[in-house]
Backbone as CSV, one residue per row, in Angstrom:
resi,resn,N_x,N_y,N_z,CA_x,CA_y,CA_z,C_x,C_y,C_z
1,MET,81.273,-39.516,-47.463,80.252,-39.279,-48.794,79.889,-40.809,-48.842
2,ILE,78.440,-40.914,-49.110,77.458,-41.859,-49.346,77.714,-42.421,-50.459
3,THR,78.156,-43.659,-51.070,78.352,-43.844,-52.194,77.373,-45.142,-52.784
4,ALA,76.517,-45.600,-51.864,75.712,-46.588,-52.212,74.150,-46.475,-52.098
5,ASP,73.433,-46.706,-52.999,72.414,-46.550,-52.654,71.352,-47.777,-52.711
6,LEU,70.939,-48.255,-51.726,70.368,-49.704,-51.246,68.981,-49.953,-51.025
7,HIS,68.241,-49.000,-51.729,66.783,-48.852,-51.851,66.234,-48.320,-52.988
8,THR,65.929,-49.169,-54.332,65.802,-48.443,-55.486,64.663,-49.228,-56.160
9,HIS,63.528,-48.970,-56.987,62.580,-49.836,-57.657,62.927,-49.266,-59.011
10,SER,62.583,-50.427,-60.132,62.475,-49.990,-61.114,60.961,-50.600,-61.814
11,SER,60.955,-50.587,-63.414,59.648,-51.113,-63.980,59.214,-52.695,-63.395
12,PHE,59.995,-53.343,-62.784,59.732,-54.629,-62.180,58.917,-54.598,-60.613
13,SER,58.866,-53.048,-60.455,57.822,-53.287,-59.432,56.609,-52.235,-59.730
14,THR,55.382,-52.726,-59.235,54.394,-52.045,-59.849,54.089,-50.723,-59.716
15,ASP,54.818,-49.793,-59.048,54.630,-48.824,-58.688,56.044,-47.745,-59.380
16,SER,56.420,-48.291,-60.444,57.606,-47.957,-61.102,57.438,-47.956,-62.600
17,THR,57.770,-47.048,-63.379,57.655,-47.317,-64.985,59.326,-47.203,-65.629
18,GLU,60.120,-46.927,-64.517,61.594,-46.877,-65.164,62.335,-48.220,-65.460
19,PRO,62.839,-48.062,-66.335,63.801,-49.345,-66.924,64.575,-49.680,-65.702
20,LEU,65.035,-50.721,-65.527,66.314,-51.071,-64.751,67.316,-50.609,-65.120
21,ILE,67.907,-50.705,-66.353,68.968,-50.004,-66.563,69.403,-48.669,-66.855
22,GLU,68.423,-47.651,-66.809,68.319,-46.167,-66.394,68.444,-46.033,-65.073
23,MET,67.837,-47.081,-63.947,68.330,-46.561,-62.971,69.822,-46.604,-62.247
24,ALA,70.254,-47.722,-62.997,71.956,-48.079,-63.085,72.166,-46.893,-63.657
25,LYS,72.271,-46.324,-64.730,72.681,-45.197,-65.423,72.891,-44.154,-64.569
26,ALA,71.899,-43.934,-63.684,71.685,-42.520,-62.948,72.406,-42.930,-61.991
27,ALA,72.544,-44.315,-61.211,73.485,-43.767,-60.236,75.032,-43.729,-60.284
28,CYS,75.258,-44.470,-61.963,76.662,-43.837,-62.355,76.580,-42.302,-62.454
29,ALA,76.009,-41.752,-62.825,75.700,-40.432,-63.440,76.215,-39.398,-62.264
30,LYS,75.520,-40.246,-61.084,75.538,-39.613,-59.667,76.693,-39.880,-58.754
31,GLY,77.738,-40.294,-59.485,78.859,-40.834,-58.932,78.666,-41.590,-57.952
32,LEU,77.694,-42.614,-57.739,77.801,-43.675,-56.676,78.536,-44.572,-57.176
33,ARG,79.079,-45.873,-56.673,79.999,-47.117,-56.869,78.716,-47.820,-56.942
34,THR,77.750,-47.971,-56.251,77.010,-49.164,-56.091,75.752,-48.839,-56.182
35,ILE,74.454,-49.499,-57.001,73.234,-49.322,-56.660,72.560,-51.082,-56.269
36,CYS,71.726,-51.095,-55.571,70.923,-52.456,-55.570,69.571,-51.790,-55.715
37,LEU,69.022,-52.867,-56.977,67.438,-52.558,-56.984,66.864,-53.520,-55.943
38,THR,65.843,-53.145,-55.063,64.912,-53.992,-54.328,63.742,-53.860,-54.677
39,GLU,63.188,-54.545,-55.703,62.132,-54.369,-56.244,60.699,-55.056,-55.025
40,HIS,59.806,-54.323,-55.645,58.656,-54.723,-54.325,58.168,-56.412,-54.803
41,LEU,57.841,-57.079,-53.574,57.130,-58.628,-53.539,56.231,-58.175,-52.088
42,ASP,55.020,-58.320,-52.163,54.007,-58.114,-51.332,52.940,-59.159,-51.623
43,TYR,53.409,-60.415,-51.076,52.058,-61.406,-51.301,50.959,-60.588,-50.270
44,ASP,49.728,-61.676,-51.054,48.304,-61.224,-50.377,48.044,-59.262,-50.412
45,TYR,48.882,-58.756,-51.078,48.360,-57.479,-51.421,46.823,-57.203,-51.689
46,PRO,45.989,-56.596,-51.008,44.415,-56.567,-51.335,44.201,-56.597,-53.095
47,SER,44.366,-55.783,-53.686,44.168,-55.708,-54.831,45.052,-56.276,-56.120
48,GLY,45.691,-57.112,-55.364,46.770,-57.894,-56.284,48.135,-57.376,-56.614
49,GLU,48.255,-56.181,-56.374,49.250,-55.608,-56.979,50.873,-55.831,-56.229
50,PHE,52.062,-55.507,-56.363,53.091,-56.007,-55.875,53.413,-57.037,-55.833
51,GLN,53.193,-57.923,-57.021,53.684,-59.087,-56.999,55.023,-59.133,-57.899
52,LEU,56.048,-59.889,-57.964,57.344,-59.860,-58.608,57.377,-61.080,-59.620
53,ASP,57.882,-60.878,-60.757,58.248,-62.126,-61.498,60.090,-61.983,-61.465
54,THR,60.312,-62.541,-60.434,61.634,-62.834,-59.991,62.808,-63.267,-61.076
55,ALA,62.333,-64.117,-61.753,63.194,-64.517,-63.035,63.507,-63.325,-64.109
56,ALA,62.501,-62.883,-64.311,62.685,-61.986,-65.568,63.556,-60.697,-65.215
57,TYR,63.254,-60.447,-63.365,63.642,-59.424,-63.096,65.335,-60.067,-62.860
58,ARG,65.580,-60.837,-62.181,66.937,-61.525,-62.261,67.767,-61.796,-63.542
59,GLY,66.845,-61.840,-64.591,67.602,-61.916,-65.938,67.869,-60.840,-66.448
60,GLU,67.158,-59.721,-66.433,67.614,-58.233,-67.006,68.585,-57.715,-65.775
61,LEU,68.423,-58.045,-64.543,69.650,-57.286,-63.742,71.166,-57.947,-63.965
62,THR,70.979,-59.297,-64.484,72.246,-60.133,-64.972,72.661,-59.217,-65.902
63,ARG,71.938,-58.905,-66.953,72.357,-58.538,-68.304,72.781,-56.808,-67.809
64,VAL,72.302,-56.075,-67.387,72.707,-54.667,-66.958,73.474,-54.356,-66.156
65,LYS,74.218,-55.765,-65.142,75.259,-55.981,-64.370,76.380,-55.968,-64.990
66,ALA,76.259,-56.904,-66.283,77.367,-56.960,-67.223,77.654,-55.847,-68.034
67,GLU,76.768,-55.172,-68.444,76.857,-54.014,-69.586,77.463,-53.020,-68.620
68,LEU,76.971,-52.786,-67.372,77.748,-51.632,-66.816,78.590,-52.091,-65.761
69,SER,79.556,-53.124,-65.631,80.364,-53.441,-64.955,81.469,-52.198,-64.915
70,ASP,81.838,-52.142,-65.846,82.875,-51.159,-65.669,82.806,-49.536,-65.098
71,ASN,81.509,-49.373,-65.010,80.892,-48.089,-64.300,80.501,-48.189,-62.909
72,VAL,79.360,-49.090,-62.534,78.769,-49.104,-61.490,78.235,-50.462,-61.231
73,GLU,78.232,-50.891,-59.841,78.169,-51.962,-59.229,76.692,-52.118,-59.033
74,VAL,76.071,-53.277,-59.763,74.449,-53.564,-59.566,74.290,-54.966,-58.659
75,LEU,73.634,-54.248,-57.441,73.493,-55.530,-56.853,71.706,-55.907,-56.807
76,PHE,71.511,-57.179,-56.342,70.239,-57.809,-57.064,69.513,-57.988,-55.149
77,GLY,68.381,-57.160,-55.096,67.940,-57.076,-54.029,66.344,-57.013,-53.978
78,VAL,65.611,-57.296,-52.892,64.233,-57.403,-52.971,63.638,-56.869,-51.512
79,GLU,62.580,-55.955,-51.700,61.737,-55.407,-50.404,60.528,-56.482,-50.355
80,LEU,60.554,-56.988,-49.194,59.527,-57.695,-48.964,58.444,-57.106,-48.248
81,GLY,57.112,-57.055,-48.314,56.315,-56.582,-47.528,55.936,-58.093,-46.529
82,LEU,56.265,-57.402,-45.143,56.275,-58.635,-44.360,54.752,-58.327,-43.411
83,MET,54.285,-59.698,-43.051,53.376,-59.953,-42.212,53.513,-61.133,-41.593
84,ASP,53.044,-61.154,-40.255,54.129,-62.414,-39.583,53.023,-63.852,-39.923
85,TYR,52.039,-63.845,-40.512,51.692,-64.899,-41.110,52.055,-65.796,-42.290
86,LEU,52.835,-64.411,-43.336,53.322,-65.123,-44.528,54.965,-65.703,-44.209
87,ALA,55.037,-65.933,-42.918,56.397,-66.396,-42.981,57.182,-67.150,-43.640
88,PRO,56.258,-68.413,-43.724,56.390,-69.630,-44.467,57.091,-69.527,-45.993
89,ARG,55.669,-68.849,-46.693,56.176,-68.304,-47.860,57.110,-67.464,-47.942
90,LEU,57.583,-66.665,-47.420,58.495,-65.646,-47.416,60.027,-66.122,-47.392
91,ASN,59.941,-66.938,-46.322,61.484,-67.991,-46.319,61.845,-69.011,-47.309
92,GLU,60.383,-69.344,-47.871,60.650,-70.191,-49.211,61.746,-69.323,-50.730
93,PHE,60.708,-67.840,-50.383,61.257,-67.026,-51.580,62.747,-66.828,-51.340
94,ALA,62.924,-66.744,-50.007,64.217,-65.705,-49.607,65.393,-67.162,-49.959
95,ALA,64.719,-68.477,-49.636,65.851,-69.704,-49.937,66.264,-69.931,-51.456
96,ALA,64.980,-69.144,-52.186,65.470,-69.709,-53.548,66.070,-69.099,-54.446
97,TRP,66.755,-67.639,-53.981,67.180,-66.846,-55.080,68.318,-66.443,-54.563
98,ASP,69.623,-65.969,-55.173,70.511,-65.768,-54.497,70.637,-64.164,-54.460
99,LEU,70.165,-63.776,-53.442,69.849,-62.244,-53.665,71.125,-61.761,-52.719
100,ASP,71.772,-60.567,-52.801,72.424,-59.411,-52.109,72.074,-59.264,-50.820
101,PHE,70.649,-58.823,-50.730,70.099,-57.956,-49.862,68.694,-58.299,-49.683
102,ILE,68.001,-58.447,-48.710,66.536,-58.403,-48.337,66.193,-57.167,-47.504
103,ILE,65.281,-56.213,-47.656,64.754,-55.538,-47.088,63.511,-55.806,-46.639
104,GLY,62.758,-56.015,-45.171,61.590,-56.534,-44.476,61.214,-55.103,-44.735
105,SER,60.179,-54.777,-45.019,58.993,-53.787,-44.873,57.663,-53.953,-44.184
106,SER,57.146,-52.886,-43.664,55.674,-53.136,-43.565,54.991,-52.494,-44.299
107,HIS,53.774,-52.671,-45.387,52.975,-51.837,-46.140,51.683,-52.091,-45.646
108,LEU,51.534,-53.000,-45.181,50.169,-53.499,-44.744,50.147,-53.667,-43.431
109,VAL,49.282,-53.254,-42.603,48.480,-53.550,-41.560,47.480,-54.338,-40.922
110,ASP,47.621,-55.823,-41.162,46.181,-56.323,-40.587,45.396,-56.288,-42.170
111,GLY,46.231,-56.511,-42.813,45.734,-56.569,-44.440,45.203,-54.884,-45.148
112,LYS,45.518,-54.109,-44.620,44.963,-52.257,-44.518,46.653,-51.725,-45.160
113,ASP,46.559,-51.190,-45.864,47.418,-50.311,-46.288,47.204,-48.789,-45.816
114,PRO,48.113,-48.003,-45.013,47.888,-46.561,-44.044,47.660,-45.851,-45.201
115,TYR,48.439,-46.114,-46.956,48.206,-44.992,-47.592,46.629,-44.469,-47.776
116,TYR,46.047,-45.413,-47.472,44.580,-45.094,-47.728,43.638,-44.358,-46.943
117,PRO,43.059,-43.500,-46.841,42.740,-42.801,-45.737,41.436,-43.718,-44.845
118,GLU,41.257,-44.509,-45.475,40.043,-45.644,-44.211,41.039,-45.919,-43.335
119,TYR,42.680,-46.300,-43.493,43.156,-47.077,-42.482,43.112,-45.798,-41.045
120,PHE,43.465,-45.029,-41.265,43.403,-43.682,-40.302,41.795,-43.052,-39.844
121,GLU,41.007,-43.611,-40.677,39.684,-43.138,-40.292,39.054,-44.000,-39.429
122,THR,39.562,-45.109,-39.468,38.836,-46.394,-38.801,39.887,-46.528,-37.311
123,LEU,40.890,-45.993,-37.416,41.888,-46.350,-35.992,42.247,-45.017,-35.421
124,GLY,41.873,-44.070,-35.973,42.695,-42.761,-35.701,44.147,-42.847,-35.763
125,SER,44.383,-41.144,-35.365,46.263,-40.824,-35.931,46.816,-41.849,-34.520
126,LYS,46.749,-41.456,-33.425,48.111,-42.318,-32.647,47.493,-43.673,-32.302
127,ASN,46.501,-44.373,-32.190,46.211,-45.836,-32.576,46.615,-46.251,-33.597
128,GLY,46.598,-45.497,-34.904,47.208,-46.152,-36.145,48.721,-46.539,-36.028
129,ILE,49.269,-45.181,-35.744,50.825,-45.542,-35.836,51.199,-46.649,-34.418
130,LEU,50.464,-46.580,-33.537,50.727,-47.627,-32.505,50.620,-49.121,-33.181
131,ARG,49.078,-49.106,-34.172,49.198,-50.537,-34.341,50.283,-50.792,-35.384
132,TYR,50.845,-49.902,-36.030,51.688,-50.088,-37.372,53.104,-50.658,-36.506
133,PHE,53.439,-50.026,-35.352,54.511,-50.379,-34.495,54.434,-51.960,-34.134
134,GLU,53.413,-52.281,-33.825,52.830,-53.194,-33.037,53.054,-54.432,-34.025
135,SER,52.346,-54.356,-35.434,52.788,-54.978,-36.609,54.135,-55.539,-36.901
136,ILE,55.073,-54.280,-36.840,56.419,-54.449,-37.200,56.687,-55.550,-35.889
137,LEU,56.363,-55.631,-34.918,57.358,-56.409,-33.712,56.569,-57.537,-34.138
138,ALA,55.752,-57.969,-34.199,55.188,-59.088,-34.415,55.564,-59.755,-35.820
139,ASN,55.989,-59.065,-36.787,56.618,-59.782,-37.896,58.089,-60.107,-37.611
140,ILE,58.893,-59.382,-36.861,59.882,-59.424,-36.640,60.349,-60.741,-35.595
141,ARG,58.733,-61.071,-34.824,59.055,-62.038,-34.211,58.749,-63.756,-34.734
142,ALA,58.094,-63.322,-35.900,57.847,-64.275,-36.982,58.559,-64.826,-37.953
143,PHE,59.459,-63.917,-38.312,60.080,-63.824,-39.385,61.416,-62.987,-39.837
144,ASP,62.746,-63.558,-39.612,64.124,-62.620,-39.619,65.083,-62.821,-40.497
145,ASN,64.665,-63.456,-41.594,65.286,-63.738,-43.162,65.256,-62.578,-43.758
146,PHE,65.497,-61.476,-43.078,65.840,-60.143,-43.821,67.156,-59.448,-43.368
147,ASP,67.687,-58.957,-43.861,68.652,-57.826,-43.484,68.437,-56.656,-42.565
148,VAL,67.682,-55.585,-43.475,67.542,-54.391,-42.666,65.847,-54.235,-42.686
149,TYR,65.448,-53.662,-41.422,64.067,-53.154,-41.767,63.606,-51.706,-42.453
150,GLY,63.172,-51.561,-43.047,62.783,-50.173,-43.849,61.345,-49.551,-43.249
151,HIS,62.362,-48.452,-43.792,61.386,-47.055,-43.261,60.354,-47.005,-42.133
152,LEU,61.322,-47.380,-40.847,60.345,-47.615,-39.612,59.244,-46.965,-39.086
153,ASP,59.116,-45.345,-39.506,57.968,-45.133,-39.346,57.311,-44.680,-40.766
154,TYR,57.551,-45.361,-41.698,56.655,-44.826,-42.989,55.174,-44.500,-42.695
155,VAL,54.482,-45.453,-41.709,52.827,-44.827,-41.544,52.760,-43.371,-41.214
156,VAL,53.965,-42.688,-40.609,53.709,-41.604,-40.277,53.250,-40.371,-41.739
157,ARG,53.834,-40.502,-42.480,53.585,-40.178,-44.212,51.934,-39.903,-44.356
158,TYR,51.381,-41.156,-44.068,49.898,-41.058,-44.608,49.397,-40.430,-43.032
159,SER,49.734,-40.184,-41.940,48.835,-39.692,-40.707,48.323,-38.667,-41.051
160,PRO,46.965,-38.210,-40.301,46.303,-36.905,-41.013,47.493,-35.796,-40.248
161,GLU,48.235,-35.749,-39.320,49.086,-34.548,-38.947,50.223,-34.941,-39.414
162,LYS,50.498,-35.860,-40.079,51.873,-35.980,-41.121,53.040,-35.916,-39.882
163,LYS,53.152,-36.212,-38.973,53.650,-35.912,-37.814,53.423,-36.506,-36.384
164,TYR,54.283,-36.930,-35.792,54.475,-37.940,-34.464,55.165,-37.413,-33.338
165,GLU,55.133,-37.881,-32.497,56.216,-37.545,-31.103,56.549,-39.122,-30.875
166,PRO,57.494,-39.307,-31.284,58.331,-40.831,-30.934,58.248,-41.133,-29.528
167,LEU,58.668,-40.421,-28.652,58.548,-40.608,-27.443,57.418,-41.282,-26.795
168,ASP,56.014,-40.888,-27.500,54.721,-41.122,-27.050,54.706,-42.848,-27.302
169,TYR,55.408,-43.445,-28.382,55.823,-44.702,-28.403,57.161,-45.516,-28.069
170,ARG,57.697,-44.756,-27.095,59.238,-45.269,-27.045,59.033,-46.488,-26.381
171,GLU,58.391,-46.990,-25.442,58.297,-48.934,-25.195,58.381,-49.267,-26.399
172,ILE,57.231,-49.548,-27.317,57.049,-50.143,-28.195,58.506,-50.352,-29.402
173,ILE,58.748,-48.922,-29.646,60.020,-48.713,-30.380,61.203,-49.489,-29.688
174,ASP,61.241,-49.277,-28.863,62.775,-50.301,-27.839,62.727,-51.255,-27.995
175,GLU,61.049,-51.969,-27.825,61.113,-53.316,-28.206,61.385,-53.793,-29.676
176,ILE,61.019,-52.838,-30.381,61.458,-53.220,-31.982,62.732,-53.280,-32.006
177,LEU,63.675,-52.244,-31.634,64.712,-52.068,-32.141,66.009,-53.268,-31.240
178,LYS,65.453,-53.550,-30.102,65.960,-54.479,-29.226,65.663,-55.620,-29.901
179,ALA,64.690,-56.021,-30.743,64.238,-57.465,-31.061,65.297,-57.600,-32.346
180,LEU,65.345,-56.273,-33.142,66.608,-56.333,-34.274,67.448,-56.589,-34.068
181,ILE,68.215,-55.731,-32.929,69.699,-56.204,-33.016,69.991,-57.287,-32.300
182,SER,69.119,-58.123,-31.408,69.588,-59.457,-30.775,69.188,-60.173,-32.225
183,ARG,68.777,-60.013,-32.819,68.836,-60.915,-34.416,69.809,-60.625,-35.314
184,GLY,70.595,-59.779,-35.108,71.933,-59.288,-36.055,71.090,-58.359,-36.996
185,LYS,69.953,-57.841,-37.211,69.632,-57.250,-37.995,69.654,-55.506,-38.108
186,GLY,69.772,-55.067,-39.262,69.730,-53.362,-39.259,68.487,-52.696,-39.449
187,ILE,68.824,-51.648,-39.671,67.852,-50.740,-40.166,68.233,-49.952,-41.338
188,GLU,67.366,-48.714,-42.047,67.625,-48.208,-42.853,67.402,-46.475,-42.586
189,VAL,68.137,-45.843,-43.735,68.067,-44.285,-43.758,67.407,-44.235,-44.514
190,ASN,66.065,-43.655,-44.721,65.335,-43.716,-46.190,65.165,-42.150,-46.479
191,THR,65.608,-41.701,-47.274,65.176,-40.186,-47.694,64.089,-40.064,-48.172
192,ALA,63.241,-41.033,-48.886,61.981,-40.541,-49.273,60.954,-39.881,-48.070
193,GLY,61.140,-39.808,-47.081,60.709,-39.505,-45.976,60.793,-37.473,-46.439
194,ILE,61.889,-37.162,-46.852,62.236,-36.102,-46.880,61.338,-35.784,-48.327
195,ALA,61.140,-36.403,-49.229,60.401,-36.389,-50.317,59.152,-36.278,-50.574
196,SER,58.767,-37.028,-49.271,57.102,-36.837,-48.857,56.781,-35.986,-47.948
197,GLY,57.457,-35.187,-47.865,57.045,-33.651,-47.018,57.449,-34.129,-45.633
198,MET,57.882,-35.140,-45.166,58.001,-35.195,-43.231,59.176,-34.523,-43.080
199,GLY,60.212,-33.994,-43.634,61.134,-32.783,-43.710,62.560,-33.614,-42.976
200,TYR,62.672,-34.901,-42.869,63.863,-35.643,-42.318,63.480,-37.054,-42.994
201,PRO,64.434,-38.042,-43.288,64.543,-39.327,-43.723,63.838,-40.166,-42.651
202,HIS,63.197,-41.461,-42.731,62.873,-42.115,-42.131,64.340,-42.892,-41.506
203,PRO,64.320,-43.392,-40.205,63.058,-42.795,-39.301,63.920,-41.665,-38.800
204,ASN,62.667,-41.309,-37.847,62.858,-40.167,-36.970,64.072,-39.952,-36.422
205,ALA,64.780,-39.109,-35.855,66.096,-39.046,-35.258,66.021,-39.750,-34.369
206,PHE,65.094,-39.536,-33.449,65.126,-40.065,-32.112,65.556,-41.867,-32.224
207,ILE,64.748,-42.372,-33.120,64.512,-43.719,-33.564,66.040,-44.406,-33.962
208,LEU,66.886,-43.267,-34.780,67.966,-43.582,-35.499,69.066,-43.309,-34.100
209,ARG,68.922,-42.607,-33.375,70.028,-42.198,-32.244,69.711,-43.567,-31.000
210,ARG,68.223,-43.913,-30.997,68.033,-44.914,-29.793,68.592,-46.435,-30.579
211,TYR,68.484,-46.775,-31.722,69.246,-47.689,-32.341,70.659,-48.050,-31.958
212,LYS,71.282,-46.659,-32.101,72.764,-46.753,-31.468,72.660,-46.814,-30.205
213,GLU,72.186,-46.324,-29.450,72.320,-46.431,-27.803,72.225,-47.659,-27.419
214,LEU,71.052,-48.608,-28.253,70.946,-49.900,-27.842,72.028,-50.914,-27.875
215,GLY,72.642,-49.911,-29.167,73.965,-51.002,-29.292,74.032,-51.462,-31.285
216,GLY,72.863,-51.005,-31.587,73.003,-51.225,-33.010,73.918,-50.616,-33.971
217,GLU,74.483,-51.352,-35.144,75.496,-50.845,-35.714,75.234,-50.780,-37.629
218,ILE,74.172,-51.565,-37.764,73.846,-51.884,-39.070,72.964,-50.904,-39.604
219,VAL,73.638,-50.149,-40.435,72.450,-49.105,-41.089,72.499,-48.848,-42.552
220,THR,71.615,-49.006,-43.392,72.097,-48.805,-44.878,71.426,-47.735,-45.188
221,VAL,71.624,-47.107,-46.521,71.276,-45.958,-46.659,70.301,-45.856,-48.382
222,GLY,68.905,-45.625,-48.528,68.547,-46.097,-49.525,67.365,-44.716,-49.911
223,SER,67.456,-44.538,-51.206,66.448,-43.083,-51.713,64.845,-43.411,-51.995
224,ASP,64.975,-44.956,-51.975,63.581,-45.520,-52.522,63.090,-45.012,-53.616
225,ALA,64.036,-44.639,-54.634,63.835,-43.950,-55.636,62.753,-44.648,-56.753
226,HIS,61.723,-44.518,-57.225,60.852,-44.958,-58.293,61.281,-44.885,-59.818
227,ASP,62.146,-43.382,-59.754,62.918,-43.020,-61.450,63.877,-42.557,-61.035
228,ARG,64.607,-42.312,-62.009,66.157,-42.030,-62.466,66.220,-40.793,-61.263
229,THR,65.432,-39.758,-61.409,65.681,-38.652,-60.801,65.951,-38.613,-59.306
230,ARG,65.304,-39.853,-58.585,65.276,-39.639,-57.034,66.715,-40.732,-56.769
231,VAL,67.242,-41.284,-57.873,68.369,-41.785,-57.366,69.293,-41.165,-56.166
232,ALA,69.770,-41.541,-55.217,70.630,-40.865,-54.190,69.857,-39.769,-53.622
233,ALA,68.653,-39.369,-54.056,68.182,-38.126,-53.753,68.730,-37.412,-51.909
234,ASP,69.198,-36.519,-51.914,69.003,-36.243,-50.203,70.293,-36.961,-49.533
235,PHE,71.275,-37.596,-50.401,72.248,-38.451,-49.426,72.842,-37.682,-48.353
236,ASP,73.166,-36.237,-48.988,73.958,-35.236,-47.828,73.564,-35.260,-46.394
237,ARG,71.608,-35.255,-46.726,70.714,-35.258,-45.376,70.855,-36.846,-44.483
238,ALA,71.240,-37.267,-45.403,70.840,-38.806,-45.010,72.537,-39.075,-43.955
239,GLN,73.084,-38.596,-44.189,74.613,-38.503,-43.828,74.732,-37.886,-42.626
240,ALA,74.232,-36.885,-42.655,74.168,-35.795,-41.588,73.275,-36.388,-40.200
241,ALA,72.277,-36.703,-40.735,71.317,-37.680,-39.930,72.353,-39.117,-39.264
242,LEU,72.725,-39.735,-39.902,73.533,-40.825,-39.255,74.635,-40.002,-38.078
243,GLU,75.681,-39.150,-38.918,76.415,-38.314,-38.225,76.070,-37.909,-36.691
244,ALA,74.887,-37.259,-36.532,74.332,-36.835,-35.594,73.824,-37.898,-34.434
245,ALA,73.370,-38.837,-35.209,73.153,-40.315,-34.007,74.464,-41.183,-33.802
246,GLY,75.631,-40.467,-33.990,76.914,-40.743,-33.623,77.495,-42.246,-34.564
247,PHE,76.851,-42.551,-35.789,77.566,-43.165,-36.672,78.623,-42.631,-37.827
248,ASP,79.942,-43.251,-37.950,80.770,-43.025,-38.493,80.622,-43.761,-39.912
249,CYS,79.881,-44.471,-40.159,79.957,-45.758,-41.300,78.716,-45.961,-41.365
250,TYR,78.497,-46.287,-43.149,77.227,-47.202,-43.192,77.616,-48.365,-43.526
251,THR,76.565,-49.112,-44.184,76.542,-50.579,-44.332,76.348,-51.008,-45.911
252,VAL,76.560,-51.851,-46.527,76.607,-52.471,-48.003,76.445,-53.935,-47.766
253,PHE,75.288,-54.474,-48.282,75.353,-55.714,-48.191,75.547,-56.522,-49.787
254,ARG,76.368,-57.589,-49.960,76.827,-58.566,-50.891,76.370,-59.649,-50.621
255,ASN,75.785,-60.776,-51.300,75.515,-62.168,-51.002,75.090,-62.039,-49.497
256,ARG,74.259,-61.031,-48.952,73.749,-61.061,-47.772,74.473,-60.923,-46.416
257,ARG,75.725,-60.452,-46.992,76.668,-59.838,-45.815,77.129,-58.506,-45.562
258,ALA,77.156,-58.233,-44.454,77.261,-56.843,-44.412,78.644,-56.179,-44.291
259,GLU,79.064,-55.587,-45.074,80.151,-54.845,-45.151,80.180,-53.168,-44.710
260,PHE,81.062,-52.573,-43.770,80.730,-51.448,-43.142,81.970,-50.317,-44.027
261,VAL,81.412,-49.515,-44.374,82.045,-48.404,-45.230,82.092,-46.958,-44.475
262,ASN,83.526,-46.508,-44.292,83.087,-45.164,-43.677,82.634,-44.174,-44.549
263,PHE,82.219,-43.135,-44.015,82.360,-41.809,-44.704,83.318,-41.206,-45.425
């Protein structure tokens, strides 16, 4: 059983209105031992969204952590929106805070968010997905001060077909996974893929299995919940995906150190 949700958001993220304490209480109510808040920070987001008041966030998390210490462990995390040229600013941020966990994610490609139809209207489905993967590889090569790469095939949620064949991208996927493994970085199983209608958690089973085949060991599990109802959502399916790929444990990060937990 998975008892740690390592990807959640509260009202400190632009796209959530849920109080942080309610996220933590939901984790407790659902039988989790650990929840990590991973609030969004996307420098240079085109509309100015997804900035983070880290001091206010840290203060509230410290208060909630103390209040609920007998019920659930509350960890201090962040989800950094990566673009290769941001590496110096991201390194400065990571060094400034005593974070437990950093997710590196791709929400923008060449400054454009695949969430908006214009991205695929310009590039087309296959090239849009390929360009997304290419940008991930560039990000990893420029910046590796993160612990896992989040929702590796997130872009497919917004593609016209809302599906893809990973084998069409095997070469670039292998390059990404090898780059992560060589740097001691993990990936996550993100159950928001199910909620978004993809039918499986991010990433596709092929990518998860290929990460294992190439020697990858570090896999966290996150709901990507933005409200209390989604905390730990579909964790049974996340565990099934991990077991099918050959994993017998998942990973929890504290003070940026990986700890392996058996199912």
